[in-house]
C-alpha positions, 0 to 999 in steps of 0.5 A: 151639332156636327164637328169635322176634323181634318188632319194631313200627315205628310212625311218624306220617305226615301226608298232606295231600291237596288236590283241585281242582275245575274247575267249567266252564260249557257253550259258547254256544247260540243260546238264550244269544244270545237271553238265554233260560233253558234249564233242562232244555231240551236245546239244543245248542251253536252253532258259536261254542260249539263253538269256545269248547269247543275253546279251553277244552280248549287252555287247560287243556292249555297251563296243564298242568291235571291233570284225572283225571275229567270229569263232565257233565250229560246235556244236549247243550250240557254233553255237547258241551263235556265231550266236546271237553275230554275228547278233548283230555285223553285222558279219557272224560267221565262222564254224570251227570243230577244235574248238570243246570241247574235246571228252569225249566219252561215259562219256558224254552219260553215264552222268558222272558229271564234279565236279572239274571245272566250267567255267561260260556260256558265260564267256569272257577271253581276250588275246592280242598279240603284240610286247611284246608277249601274255598278259592275260586280263580278265579271265572268266568275267561274269559281263554281267550276273549279276542281274539287275532290268531289268532282272533276274540273268542269272548265273545258279550257283554262280561264283567260284574262276576260274570265278572271273575277 
């Protein structure tokens, strides 16, 4: 005699996933100091930009930011910033040329200056996506660059209205 038992267990399980994106601008370059549009021009970080990137990495560690992946444009200024953050978080940054700034063509080589909008170097904008859609968190937060007794002020220009959290 053979007995067959069959049971079906169904349970409605609701899973809510929330993904957080940190959109971070590269550190300072000499062209930033001069107000020049960089576009696709491959300008490296200057010394202040390298310090800004390290301070950004320190802040993310101190804040306990959970970061699973770092993507960067292939331009030197972005890649150097990404490498500094990735090293502190024990991650390998991934290059993605599609993340480059807009190409401003000959304007960058001609030294055309950008006057209308200043977004701070290594500023952080936080976006989250969950069941309720997209939500905007901090916008252009640069508090990790504020002066402290241990380090000089790293902001090359005072923040304007677009940079206030």
